[in-house]
C-alpha atoms as a printed R data frame, in Angstrom:
    type eleno elety resid chain resno      x       y       z
1   ATOM     1    CA   MET     A     1 63.220 178.210 321.936
2   ATOM     2    CA   PHE     A     2 66.140 176.698 321.867
3   ATOM     3    CA   SER     A     3 68.012 177.618 318.457
4   ATOM     4    CA   PHE     A     4 69.017 175.074 316.093
5   ATOM     5    CA   LYS     A     5 72.731 175.034 317.148
6   ATOM     6    CA   THR     A     6 71.478 174.646 321.140
7   ATOM     7    CA   TYR     A     7 69.509 171.292 319.425
8   ATOM     8    CA   LEU     A     8 72.399 169.987 317.879
9   ATOM     9    CA   ILE     A     9 74.706 170.665 320.603
10  ATOM    10    CA   PHE     A    10 72.624 167.933 322.456
11  ATOM    11    CA   LEU     A    11 72.375 165.563 319.449
12  ATOM    12    CA   PHE     A    12 75.838 165.237 318.914
13  ATOM    13    CA   ALA     A    13 76.686 165.352 322.849
14  ATOM    14    CA   SER     A    14 74.147 162.461 323.265
15  ATOM    15    CA   LEU     A    15 75.602 160.841 319.853
16  ATOM    16    CA   ALA     A    16 79.502 160.946 321.122
17  ATOM    17    CA   ILE     A    17 78.170 159.497 324.768
18  ATOM    18    CA   SER     A    18 76.097 157.068 323.592
19  ATOM    19    CA   ILE     A    19 79.039 156.064 321.449
20  ATOM    20    CA   GLY     A    20 81.405 156.189 324.143
21  ATOM    21    CA   LEU     A    21 79.123 153.892 326.322
22  ATOM    22    CA   GLN     A    22 79.011 151.372 323.775
23  ATOM    23    CA   MET     A    23 82.771 150.797 323.575
24  ATOM    24    CA   ILE     A    24 82.765 150.751 327.166
25  ATOM    25    CA   LEU     A    25 79.928 148.576 328.309
26  ATOM    26    CA   PRO     A    26 79.323 144.986 326.855
27  ATOM    27    CA   PHE     A    27 76.887 144.513 324.280
28  ATOM    28    CA   PRO     A    28 73.799 144.572 325.337
29  ATOM    29    CA   TYR     A    29 73.920 146.551 327.985
30  ATOM    30    CA   GLY     A    30 75.914 149.353 325.917
31  ATOM    31    CA   LEU     A    31 72.657 149.218 323.635
32  ATOM    32    CA   ALA     A    32 70.606 149.983 326.319
33  ATOM    33    CA   ALA     A    33 72.362 152.644 327.457
34  ATOM    34    CA   ALA     A    34 72.346 154.387 324.024
35  ATOM    35    CA   LEU     A    35 68.855 154.193 323.543
36  ATOM    36    CA   GLY     A    36 68.236 155.771 326.955
37  ATOM    37    CA   ILE     A    37 70.211 158.645 326.157
38  ATOM    38    CA   PHE     A    38 68.628 159.017 323.012
39  ATOM    39    CA   ILE     A    39 65.461 158.765 324.907
40  ATOM    40    CA   VAL     A    40 66.177 161.092 328.026
41  ATOM    41    CA   PHE     A    41 68.259 163.872 326.342
42  ATOM    42    CA   PRO     A    42 65.461 165.236 324.046
43  ATOM    43    CA   LEU     A    43 62.861 165.010 326.912
44  ATOM    44    CA   LEU     A    44 65.800 167.073 329.283
45  ATOM    45    CA   LEU     A    45 66.052 169.485 326.163
46  ATOM    46    CA   ARG     A    46 62.117 169.979 326.183
47  ATOM    47    CA   ARG     A    47 61.785 169.991 330.136
48  ATOM    48    CA   ARG     A    48 63.806 172.143 329.746
49  ATOM    49    CA   ALA     A    49 62.373 174.708 327.056
50  ATOM    50    CA   MET     A    50 58.934 174.427 328.736
51  ATOM    51    CA   SER     A    51 60.061 175.451 332.040
52  ATOM    52    CA   ARG     A    52 61.530 178.430 330.425
53  ATOM    53    CA   MET     A    53 57.987 179.030 329.157
54  ATOM    54    CA   GLY     A    54 55.706 178.404 332.118
55  ATOM    55    CA   GLY     A    55 54.605 175.284 330.864
56  ATOM    56    CA   TYR     A    56 53.454 172.078 332.915
57  ATOM    57    CA   GLY     A    57 51.872 174.057 335.925
58  ATOM    58    CA   GLY     A    58 53.063 171.890 338.624
59  ATOM    59    CA   GLY     A    59 52.903 175.244 340.902
60  ATOM    60    CA   THR     A    60 55.740 177.313 338.715
61  ATOM    61    CA   GLY     A    61 53.953 179.782 336.001
62  ATOM    62    CA   THR     A    62 50.547 179.841 334.952
63  ATOM    63    CA   GLY     A    63 50.338 176.840 333.282
64  ATOM    64    CA   GLY     A    64 50.714 177.330 329.648
65  ATOM    65    CA   GLY     A    65 49.798 174.716 327.418
66  ATOM    66    CA   PHE     A    66 49.482 173.814 323.525
67  ATOM    67    CA   PHE     A    67 47.614 177.315 322.331
68  ATOM    68    CA   GLY     A    68 49.762 179.145 325.432
69  ATOM    69    CA   GLY     A    69 46.592 179.664 327.700
70  ATOM    70    CA   GLY     A    70 46.652 180.843 330.846
71  ATOM    71    CA   GLY     A    71 44.309 180.413 333.571
72  ATOM    72    CA   GLY     A    72 40.998 178.422 333.206
73  ATOM    73    CA   ASN     A    73 38.838 181.828 333.562
74  ATOM    74    CA   ALA     A    74 40.090 183.775 330.186
75  ATOM    75    CA   LYS     A    75 37.344 184.784 328.413
76  ATOM    76    CA   VAL     A    76 36.949 184.867 324.567
77  ATOM    77    CA   ARG     A    77 36.000 188.365 323.083
78  ATOM    78    CA   TYR     A    78 34.923 188.399 319.444
79  ATOM    79    CA   VAL     A    79 34.413 191.008 316.924
80  ATOM    80    CA   CYS     A    80 31.777 191.345 314.709
81  ATOM    81    CA   LEU     A    81 32.816 191.429 310.394
82  ATOM    82    CA   VAL     A    82 29.979 194.178 310.051
83  ATOM    83    CA   CYS     A    83 30.099 196.689 312.358
84  ATOM    84    CA   ASN     A    84 33.489 196.127 314.420
85  ATOM    85    CA   SER     A    85 31.951 195.788 317.746
86  ATOM    86    CA   LYS     A    86 33.740 193.523 320.188
87  ATOM    87    CA   HIS     A    87 31.523 191.081 322.605
88  ATOM    88    CA   SER     A    88 31.123 188.002 324.104
89  ATOM    89    CA   GLY     A    89 29.462 185.714 321.995
90  ATOM    90    CA   GLY     A    90 26.311 184.312 319.997
91  ATOM    91    CA   SER     A    91 25.461 187.608 317.379
92  ATOM    92    CA   CYS     A    92 25.880 190.961 317.520
93  ATOM    93    CA   PRO     A    93 24.443 192.847 319.955
94  ATOM    94    CA   ARG     A    94 24.160 196.288 317.670
95  ATOM    95    CA   CYS     A    95 23.888 194.685 314.387
96  ATOM    96    CA   GLY     A    96 22.701 191.165 315.057
97  ATOM    97    CA   SER     A    97 24.528 190.037 312.452
98  ATOM    98    CA   LYS     A    98 26.477 186.074 313.517
99  ATOM    99    CA   MET     A    99 29.690 187.052 311.090
100 ATOM   100    CA   GLN     A   100 32.578 187.416 313.512
101 ATOM   101    CA   ARG     A   101 36.220 186.336 314.695
102 ATOM   102    CA   ALA     A   102 38.008 185.427 317.844
103 ATOM   103    CA   ASP     A   103 39.806 188.252 319.500
104 ATOM   104    CA   PHE     A   104 42.226 186.909 322.108
């Protein structure tokens, strides 16, 4: 993930570039360019961060996702809260309790 310092650098760089473009270009074009930069810079920052974490799929990495996920074949294991045995779902095969927590 990016640090706050890197985010501020990107923010102020985009602000400086947009102000410079507004001084050079006439009114409607400068405003459109400034809005475009304020939209594009955070997207580039986000894409860079997601590529470092292995997100966005696209052939590189495992896909990432909001909860980190990997391939679609990962099974969720459960731990019984009564007898502490691990199982794959439903009620506990050892004691029959339905009190369980997910174990990733």
